[in-house]
N, C-alpha and C positions, 0 to 999 in steps of 0.2 A: 466543454471538451469538444474536440474535433478529431475525427479519424483521418489520418493522412493529410491533415491540413485543409480538408475540404468540408465546408459546412454541411451538416446533416439536414436533408429536406424533411418536411413534415411527414410525407408518405413513407419515407425511410424509417423515421422514428415510429410511426404506427406499425410498420411491418416488424421491426425489431421488438417493440413492446409486446405485440401480440404473440410472437414466438416465445419470448422469455416467460410470459405469464401463462401461456396455455400449452406449450409444447416441451419446454426444457424440463429435464429431471436432474437429480443430483447424485445418482449412483449410490444411494444408501448413506450419503454423508450426514443425513439427519438422524440416523440410528445411533443410540448411545453405545459408546465403547467400541466402535468399529475402528480397526487399525488400517491406515493407509500408508503404504510404503512410499518412498520418494517419488517414484514415477506416477503413482496414482494421486499423490498430493499435488503434483504438477498439473495434472488434468483438472482436478477440482479447483485448484487455484485459478486456472484459466477461466473457469465458469464464474467464479467470484469477480474476476476482472471484467468479464463481459457485462455482468449486471451493474458493476460500478460505472463503467463507461456509459452504458445506456441510461442509468439513473442520472448521472451528471449531465448528459446531453439534454434530457427532458427538463431537469431543473433549470438549466441555462435558458430555456425558452419559455419558462413560466409554468410548465406542466408538473408542478411539484406533487400533486396528488398521485400521479402515475409513478413519479420517481419514488415516492414513499412506498407504494405497493411493490415495486421491484426490490427495494431494500428489505422490506418485510418478508418477501418470498425467499430472498437469499438467506436472510437470518434464520428462517424456519427450515430451509433446505440444507444448510451447512452448519452443523453443530461446531462451535468454536473449540470444543474439547477434542474433536476429531481433526479439525483444521484450524489451528490458532490464527488469530489476526496477525500475529508477529511471530517470526521463527527464523533461526539461523538457516541460511541456505546458500547455495552457490551464487556468487555475485549478488547476494542479498535480494534475489528476485522476489522472495516471499514478502519482504518488507516494502519493496517497490510497489507490489500490488496492494499491500495494506495502505499505503499512502494514497493511492488512487481511490480506494474504497473509502478511506477517511474523508477525503474532500467531497466525494459524492454524498456521503451522509450529511455533511455540513450543508451542502447546497440544497439537499432535499428537506432540511430542517429536522433530520433524525439525530438530534443532539445527544440523546441517551445512548444510542449505538456509537456515535462518533466518539464520545468520551471513553467508552470501553476500548475502542480501537486505538485512540490516541495514547491512552495510558499503556496499552500493551506494546505499541511500537516504541514509545520512548524508553520503556524499561528494557526492551530487547536491544535497542541500539546502544543504550548505556552499558548494558552487560557486555556486549561485544567490544565496545571501546575499552572497558576495563581489562578484558582478556588480552586484546592486542597490546595494550600498554604494559601489561604484566610480562608478556612474552618479550617485548622490546627491552625491558629492563632486566629481566631474569635470564632470558635465553636469547640474547641478541643474534646469535648465529642462526636462529630459526625465524627471525622476524622478516627476513628478506622475502619469504613466501607470501607475506601479507602486505608488505610495504607498498607494492605497486598494484594491488588488486583489492582484497577485501577491506583493508583499513581505509584507504581513501574513499571507497564506495560508501562505507559506513559513515564517514564524515560528511560526505555529500548528502546522504539521506537525512542526517541530522539537520543540515541547512534547510532542506525542503520541509521537514517537519516544523522547524522554527518559523518558516514563511507561512505555512498553513495556519499555525497557531496564532501568529500575529494578525493574519487576515480575518480569521473567524472568531478568535478570542482576544480582541484587542485589549480587554481589561486585564488579561493575565500577564504577569511579568515573566517573560521568557528570557532565559539566559542566552547570551550571545556565545559564539564559539570561543571568543577570548576569555569570557567569564568561566567557561568550562575548562580553561587552561589547555585548549587545543593546541597541537603543534601545527605547522604549516600543512595545509591540505594539498595533497598531490592531485593534479587534474586526472580525471579518469578517461578511459577510451570512450569515444562516442558509440562504439559497438556494445559497450557494457551498460550504459545508461542513456536513455533517449528522453527528449523533452516533451512535456505536454503542459497543460495549464500550470501545474505545480512545479514543473521543471524535471519531473521524473516520469518515465513510462516504462512499463515492463516490456521485456523483449518478446 
């Protein structure tokens, strides 16, 4: 992973790692049963994204032990019951972060966490797809609100998830969009979805 297209220098990685391991806190996201509204979920989601970016960068340069420590701290600091790995959100930003976190887990070798994240994201994307297609068939007059925004973004995230699975789980048979009976995918605005290693980066 790269931030802004510029390679991360070793001393930058050291600085980021030290801050995340020794200074960052999670705002009580580790406490059971804490409710976070949309705004607070957004802030904690950003923290998960930062840990994912840093762990992915460290794994890319062979520092997997440190990457694992970052993932472990993030897992301990954010209870998935308080902030799920996958969740419906505006422009699917939650699942965009989930995909970044998923790839970071694979890069670090945290396959146990990766499998939980992967399963959660695939289920959520599939549930959303079924909902949009239900609206399209049953209430077509309402589908226009999704046709050029949430629906194509969801389809694009399916493609990214497929790519991640094929890269890190080559033995697994992944259904193609055609096999899932997808309709034509409408291209999304570059302001809605930005590219990184996996093809998706959270805004």
